[in-house]
N, CA, C and O atoms as a DFTB+ gen file, in Angstrom:
428 C
 N C O
     1  1      -5.845      21.434       6.191
     2  2      -4.597      21.174       5.519
     3  2      -3.622      20.506       6.476
     4  3      -3.700      20.669       7.693
     5  1      -2.730      19.770       5.906
     6  2      -1.692      19.069       6.660
     7  2      -0.352      19.437       6.060
     8  3      -0.231      19.609       4.847
     9  1       0.637      19.555       6.898
    10  2       1.990      19.805       6.397
    11  2       2.713      18.475       6.308
    12  3       2.695      17.679       7.247
    13  1       3.353      18.240       5.160
    14  2       4.116      17.007       4.978
    15  2       5.451      17.136       5.702
    16  3       5.778      18.189       6.249
    17  1       6.217      16.044       5.694
    18  2       7.511      16.046       6.382
    19  2       8.440      17.145       5.892
    20  3       9.254      17.654       6.663
    21  1       8.329      17.524       4.606
    22  2       9.216      18.566       4.099
    23  2       8.528      19.935       4.097
    24  3       8.927      20.833       3.355
    25  1       7.498      20.088       4.926
    26  2       6.778      21.342       5.157
    27  2       5.914      21.808       3.997
    28  3       5.406      22.929       4.026
    29  1       5.733      20.963       2.962
    30  2       4.787      21.343       1.919
    31  2       3.377      21.216       2.478
    32  3       3.106      20.329       3.287
    33  1       2.494      22.085       2.057
    34  2       1.109      21.979       2.465
    35  2       0.436      20.923       1.610
    36  3       0.552      20.927       0.385
    37  1      -0.265      20.024       2.269
    38  2      -0.933      18.938       1.576
    39  2      -2.429      19.120       1.759
    40  3      -2.906      19.249       2.886
    41  1      -3.155      19.131       0.685
    42  2      -4.603      19.199       0.741
    43  2      -5.116      17.786       0.525
    44  3      -4.857      17.166      -0.506
    45  1      -5.844      17.288       1.510
    46  2      -6.358      15.930       1.401
    47  2      -7.369      15.827       0.274
    48  3      -8.081      16.792      -0.008
    49  1      -7.442      14.683      -0.368
    50  2      -8.442      14.495      -1.412
    51  2      -9.835      14.761      -0.852
    52  3     -10.115      14.456       0.307
    53  1     -10.694      15.324      -1.672
    54  2     -12.039      15.677      -1.254
    55  2     -12.770      14.477      -0.679
    56  3     -13.488      14.617       0.312
    57  1     -12.610      13.321      -1.263
    58  2     -13.304      12.132      -0.772
    59  2     -12.918      11.832       0.670
    60  3     -13.774      11.440       1.464
    61  1     -11.663      12.005       1.022
    62  2     -11.225      11.740       2.385
    63  2     -11.799      12.769       3.344
    64  3     -12.172      12.432       4.468
    65  1     -11.872      14.013       2.911
    66  2     -12.392      15.070       3.770
    67  2     -13.891      14.927       4.017
    68  3     -14.383      15.309       5.080
    69  1     -14.615      14.385       3.051
    70  2     -16.059      14.263       3.173
    71  2     -16.490      13.057       3.982
    72  3     -17.648      12.975       4.392
    73  1     -15.591      12.125       4.220
    74  2     -15.950      10.946       4.993
    75  2     -16.423       9.818       4.104
    76  3     -16.245       9.864       2.887
    77  1     -17.033       8.794       4.712
    78  2     -17.376       7.589       3.961
    79  2     -18.436       7.821       2.907
    80  3     -19.346       8.634       3.069
    81  1     -18.291       7.092       1.838
    82  2     -19.262       7.081       0.752
    83  2     -20.154       5.860       0.944
    84  3     -20.058       5.169       1.958
    85  1     -21.009       5.600      -0.017
    86  2     -21.781       4.361       0.026
    87  2     -20.802       3.196       0.033
    88  3     -19.777       3.251      -0.645
    89  1     -21.104       2.137       0.794
    90  2     -20.164       1.014       0.867
    91  2     -19.819       0.447      -0.500
    92  3     -20.696       0.259      -1.343
    93  1     -18.548       0.179      -0.712
    94  2     -18.084      -0.438      -1.951
    95  2     -18.095      -1.937      -1.746
    96  3     -17.426      -2.445      -0.845
    97  1     -18.842      -2.650      -2.563
    98  2     -18.939      -4.088      -2.370
    99  2     -18.799      -4.854      -3.660
   100  3     -18.834      -4.292      -4.755
   101  1     -18.642      -6.150      -3.502
   102  2     -18.472      -7.032      -4.653
   103  2     -19.775      -7.701      -5.055
   104  3     -19.796      -8.466      -6.020
   105  1     -20.851      -7.437      -4.349
   106  2     -22.122      -8.076      -4.647
   107  2     -22.407      -9.240      -3.718
   108  3     -23.568      -9.592      -3.507
   109  1     -21.366      -9.843      -3.157
   110  2     -21.564     -10.957      -2.219
   111  2     -21.371     -10.499      -0.774
   112  3     -21.244     -11.322       0.132
   113  1     -21.351      -9.187      -0.565
   114  2     -21.183      -8.649       0.775
   115  2     -19.746      -8.358       1.155
   116  3     -19.496      -7.730       2.184
   117  1     -18.795      -8.803       0.345
   118  2     -17.382      -8.549       0.608
   119  2     -17.017      -7.172       0.060
   120  3     -17.296      -6.883      -1.104
   121  1     -16.398      -6.316       0.878
   122  2     -15.978      -5.006       0.365
   123  2     -14.987      -5.159      -0.790
   124  3     -14.170      -6.080      -0.794
   125  1     -15.061      -4.265      -1.757
   126  2     -14.183      -4.271      -2.927
   127  2     -13.038      -3.291      -2.691
   128  3     -13.251      -2.079      -2.652
   129  1     -11.832      -3.813      -2.536
   130  2     -10.669      -2.983      -2.244
   131  2     -10.361      -1.955      -3.310
   132  3      -9.967      -0.834      -2.990
   133  1     -10.533      -2.315      -4.576
   134  2     -10.262      -1.370      -5.664
   135  2     -11.233      -0.200      -5.617
   136  3     -10.836       0.949      -5.812
   137  1     -12.500      -0.488      -5.358
   138  2     -13.486       0.590      -5.245
   139  2     -13.191       1.464      -4.035
   140  3     -13.302       2.688      -4.104
   141  1     -12.818       0.839      -2.938
   142  2     -12.480       1.607      -1.737
   143  2     -11.274       2.506      -1.968
   144  3     -11.250       3.641      -1.492
   145  1     -10.272       2.015      -2.693
   146  2      -9.090       2.825      -3.015
   147  2      -9.525       4.082      -3.765
   148  3      -9.066       5.183      -3.462
   149  1     -10.407       3.913      -4.738
   150  2     -10.889       5.057      -5.522
   151  2     -11.785       5.971      -4.686
   152  3     -11.597       7.188      -4.692
   153  1     -12.745       5.411      -3.976
   154  2     -13.700       6.210      -3.201
   155  2     -13.054       6.970      -2.056
   156  3     -13.495       8.063      -1.700
   157  1     -12.010       6.394      -1.481
   158  2     -11.358       7.034      -0.339
   159  2     -10.338       8.082      -0.756
   160  3      -9.769       8.767       0.094
   161  1     -10.105       8.209      -2.048
   162  2      -9.185       9.228      -2.543
   163  2      -7.718       8.871      -2.402
   164  3      -6.860       9.753      -2.455
   165  1      -7.415       7.598      -2.224
   166  2      -6.027       7.163      -2.005
   167  2      -5.095       7.569      -3.150
   168  3      -3.943       7.936      -2.914
   169  1      -5.588       7.505      -4.379
   170  2      -4.763       7.806      -5.540
   171  2      -4.359       9.261      -5.651
   172  3      -3.461       9.601      -6.421
   173  1      -5.019      10.131      -4.881
   174  2      -4.625      11.533      -4.875
   175  2      -3.245      11.736      -4.263
   176  3      -2.574      12.732      -4.531
   177  1      -2.834      10.780      -3.439
   178  2      -1.532      10.872      -2.777
   179  2      -0.577       9.743      -3.144
   180  3       0.642       9.905      -3.072
   181  1      -1.135       8.590      -3.542
   182  2      -0.306       7.403      -3.760
   183  2      -0.289       6.941      -5.210
   184  3      -1.299       7.011      -5.910
   185  1       0.868       6.468      -5.647
   186  2       0.997       5.782      -6.925
   187  2       0.681       4.315      -6.694
   188  3       1.247       3.682      -5.802
   189  1      -0.227       3.776      -7.500
   190  2      -0.536       2.351      -7.490
   191  2      -0.989       1.995      -8.904
   192  3      -2.086       2.359      -9.328
   193  1      -0.143       1.292      -9.611
   194  2      -0.415       0.963     -11.014
   195  2      -1.748       0.268     -11.210
   196  3      -2.472       0.570     -12.159
   197  1      -2.082      -0.665     -10.318
   198  2      -3.325      -1.427     -10.459
   199  2      -4.557      -0.529     -10.407
   200  3      -5.608      -0.885     -10.940
   201  1      -4.434       0.617      -9.776
   202  2      -5.546       1.559      -9.681
   203  2      -5.421       2.682     -10.708
   204  3      -6.319       3.515     -10.830
   205  1      -4.317       2.706     -11.441
   206  2      -4.106       3.748     -12.439
   207  2      -3.850       5.111     -11.825
   208  3      -4.213       6.132     -12.409
   209  1      -3.221       5.141     -10.643
   210  2      -2.999       6.419      -9.982
   211  2      -1.516       6.760      -9.923
   212  3      -0.655       5.882      -9.983
   213  1      -1.240       8.047      -9.806
   214  2       0.142       8.506      -9.813
   215  2       0.428       9.588      -8.800
   216  3       1.274      10.450      -9.036
   217  1      -0.274       9.559      -7.660
   218  2      -0.032      10.559      -6.625
   219  2       1.414      10.515      -6.151
   220  3       2.041       9.456      -6.131
   221  1       1.939      11.681      -5.770
   222  2       3.342      11.766      -5.353
   223  2       3.519      12.326      -3.949
   224  3       4.653      12.490      -3.497
   225  1       2.439      12.622      -3.252
   226  2       2.554      13.174      -1.906
   227  2       2.923      12.080      -0.915
   228  3       3.797      12.263      -0.068
   229  1       2.241      10.932      -1.030
   230  2       2.507       9.795      -0.149
   231  2       3.436       8.811      -0.818
   232  3       3.860       9.015      -1.956
   233  1       3.754       7.736      -0.107
   234  2       4.648       6.727      -0.673
   235  2       4.099       6.108      -1.959
   236  3       2.889       5.950      -2.124
   237  1       5.006       5.766      -2.852
   238  2       4.666       5.011      -4.057
   239  2       4.440       3.576      -3.594
   240  3       5.382       2.889      -3.200
   241  1       3.191       3.126      -3.642
   242  2       2.859       1.810      -3.107
   243  2       3.422       0.679      -3.960
   244  3       3.685      -0.410      -3.450
   245  1       3.608       0.927      -5.255
   246  2       4.229      -0.084      -6.113
   247  2       5.659      -0.376      -5.658
   248  3       6.118      -1.516      -5.724
   249  1       6.350       0.651      -5.202
   250  2       7.727       0.477      -4.721
   251  2       7.774       0.011      -3.271
   252  3       8.615      -0.810      -2.904
   253  1       6.879       0.530      -2.460
   254  2       6.871       0.194      -1.024
   255  2       6.479      -1.269      -0.811
   256  3       7.024      -1.932       0.072
   257  1       5.539      -1.777      -1.612
   258  2       5.067      -3.170      -1.541
   259  2       4.706      -3.585      -0.105
   260  3       5.293      -4.529       0.423
   261  1       3.748      -2.893       0.531
   262  2       3.418      -3.225       1.910
   263  2       2.735      -4.593       2.026
   264  3       2.039      -5.035       1.112
   265  1       2.948      -5.246       3.161
   266  2       2.195      -6.462       3.453
   267  2       0.761      -6.042       3.786
   268  3       0.485      -4.858       3.977
   269  1      -0.135      -7.004       3.852
   270  2      -1.515      -6.706       4.235
   271  2      -1.524      -6.060       5.622
   272  3      -2.249      -5.092       5.854
   273  1      -0.733      -6.588       6.527
   274  2      -0.697      -6.060       7.890
   275  2      -0.175      -4.623       7.927
   276  3      -0.741      -3.774       8.617
   277  1       0.898      -4.350       7.189
   278  2       1.449      -2.986       7.145
   279  2       0.437      -2.010       6.560
   280  3       0.244      -0.917       7.092
   281  1      -0.207      -2.402       5.471
   282  2      -1.193      -1.524       4.834
   283  2      -2.380      -1.289       5.754
   284  3      -2.848      -0.157       5.881
   285  1      -2.875      -2.343       6.397
   286  2      -4.025      -2.203       7.296
   287  2      -3.702      -1.269       8.456
   288  3      -4.529      -0.442       8.840
   289  1      -2.505      -1.401       9.013
   290  2      -2.086      -0.543      10.122
   291  2      -2.030       0.925       9.672
   292  3      -2.505       1.808      10.386
   293  1      -1.458       1.185       8.501
   294  2      -1.360       2.561       7.992
   295  2      -2.744       3.132       7.693
   296  3      -3.014       4.297       7.983
   297  1      -3.615       2.314       7.116
   298  2      -4.965       2.778       6.786
   299  2      -5.728       3.122       8.060
   300  3      -6.331       4.192       8.153
   301  1      -5.707       2.232       9.033
   302  2      -6.481       2.438      10.260
   303  2      -5.922       3.558      11.126
   304  3      -6.675       4.392      11.627
   305  1      -4.606       3.581      11.303
   306  2      -3.984       4.509      12.259
   307  2      -3.421       5.772      11.638
   308  3      -3.119       6.728      12.352
   309  1      -3.273       5.794      10.313
   310  2      -2.666       6.943       9.652
   311  2      -1.154       6.880       9.724
   312  3      -0.583       6.001      10.370
   313  1      -0.524       7.806       9.065
   314  2       0.931       7.948       9.014
   315  2       1.197       9.449       8.979
   316  3       0.261      10.227       8.798
   317  1       2.450       9.877       9.147
   318  2       2.711      11.314       9.010
   319  2       2.209      11.824       7.652
   320  3       2.608      11.320       6.602
   321  1       1.351      12.807       7.692
   322  2       0.784      13.363       6.467
   323  2      -0.426      12.613       5.942
   324  3      -1.018      13.030       4.947
   325  1      -0.811      11.513       6.587
   326  2      -1.962      10.707       6.154
   327  2      -2.919      10.563       7.330
   328  3      -2.511      10.160       8.420
   329  1      -4.191      10.890       7.113
   330  2      -5.141      10.772       8.221
   331  2      -5.502       9.315       8.502
   332  3      -5.417       8.474       7.607
   333  1      -5.900       9.011       9.727
   334  2      -6.381       7.663      10.022
   335  2      -7.778       7.465       9.434
   336  3      -8.595       8.385       9.410
   337  1      -8.028       6.267       8.968
   338  2      -9.347       5.956       8.417
   339  2     -10.170       5.095       9.367
   340  3     -11.276       4.683       9.019
   341  1      -9.652       4.817      10.558
   342  2     -10.433       4.118      11.585
   343  2     -11.640       4.999      11.893
   344  3     -11.491       6.188      12.175
   345  1     -12.813       4.425      11.841
   346  2     -14.032       5.199      12.059
   347  2     -14.658       5.663      10.755
   348  3     -15.864       5.902      10.699
   349  1     -13.863       5.792       9.715
   350  2     -14.381       6.128       8.376
   351  2     -14.633       4.866       7.572
   352  3     -15.583       4.789       6.793
   353  1     -13.765       3.871       7.770
   354  2     -13.904       2.576       7.105
   355  2     -14.123       1.520       8.176
   356  3     -13.534       1.587       9.255
   357  1     -14.971       0.547       7.875
   358  2     -15.160      -0.572       8.801
   359  2     -13.901      -1.436       8.794
   360  3     -13.033      -1.268       7.938
   361  1     -13.805      -2.347       9.734
   362  2     -12.670      -3.264       9.778
   363  2     -12.623      -4.098       8.496
   364  3     -11.547      -4.324       7.942
   365  1     -13.789      -4.556       8.024
   366  2     -13.834      -5.353       6.784
   367  2     -13.365      -4.528       5.595
   368  3     -12.660      -5.043       4.728
   369  1     -13.749      -3.241       5.540
   370  2     -13.308      -2.374       4.446
   371  2     -11.810      -2.122       4.529
   372  3     -11.120      -2.129       3.510
   373  1     -11.303      -1.897       5.742
   374  2      -9.865      -1.692       5.923
   375  2      -9.087      -2.905       5.439
   376  3      -8.086      -2.763       4.738
   377  1      -9.539      -4.086       5.806
   378  2      -8.853      -5.314       5.397
   379  2      -8.937      -5.509       3.876
   380  3      -7.956      -5.920       3.256
   381  1     -10.087      -5.221       3.275
   382  2     -10.235      -5.366       1.818
   383  2      -9.312      -4.398       1.085
   384  3      -8.674      -4.768       0.099
   385  1      -9.243      -3.164       1.566
   386  2      -8.364      -2.161       0.963
   387  2      -6.901      -2.572       1.132
   388  3      -6.114      -2.466       0.190
   389  1      -6.539      -3.032       2.309
   390  2      -5.158      -3.468       2.562
   391  2      -4.785      -4.653       1.672
   392  3      -3.679      -4.697       1.133
   393  1      -5.696      -5.612       1.516
   394  2      -5.427      -6.772       0.640
   395  2      -5.249      -6.319      -0.801
   396  3      -4.351      -6.793      -1.498
   397  1      -6.111      -5.393      -1.255
   398  2      -6.002      -4.887      -2.624
   399  2      -4.638      -4.243      -2.846
   400  3      -3.967      -4.537      -3.836
   401  1      -4.230      -3.383      -1.948
   402  2      -2.937      -2.695      -2.094
   403  2      -1.796      -3.708      -2.082
   404  3      -0.937      -3.687      -2.963
   405  1      -1.784      -4.577      -1.104
   406  2      -0.695      -5.540      -0.979
   407  2      -0.634      -6.496      -2.167
   408  3       0.431      -6.691      -2.753
   409  1      -1.757      -7.084      -2.521
   410  2      -1.775      -8.050      -3.630
   411  2      -1.476      -7.385      -4.970
   412  3      -0.870      -8.001      -5.846
   413  1      -1.894      -6.139      -5.131
   414  2      -1.650      -5.417      -6.387
   415  2      -0.162      -5.165      -6.628
   416  3       0.284      -5.104      -7.773
   417  1       0.590      -5.020      -5.563
   418  2       2.008      -4.701      -5.701
   419  2       2.864      -5.946      -5.877
   420  3       4.072      -5.839      -6.087
   421  1       2.266      -7.104      -5.795
   422  2       3.021      -8.355      -5.899
   423  2       2.728      -9.119      -7.182
   424  3       3.086     -10.291      -7.296
   425  1       2.098      -8.490      -8.128
   426  2       1.755      -9.152      -9.399
   427  2       2.887      -9.054     -10.381
   428  3       2.778      -9.553     -11.501
């Protein structure tokens, strides 16, 4: 368990606790950011309309509108209350997930 900034206990989504799943791909070898968002349990904490999620523990990504670079940094290194995914996701998967989040919030 992790304590959030306001001392609430946060239970990480099961997918995040279990580690990587089978690689999410588009068929051409490119990781699929939408599949990675779902498989990694991101929606358990984050709101992202494009993924149909409404988590309230982490930032609302629709409102935050991170750049690809900001999202990639948060995914790889973690944030307060969010574990790092470096080592769980490859660099290509991190970039695909970051692009999905960033591009989804700018539609």
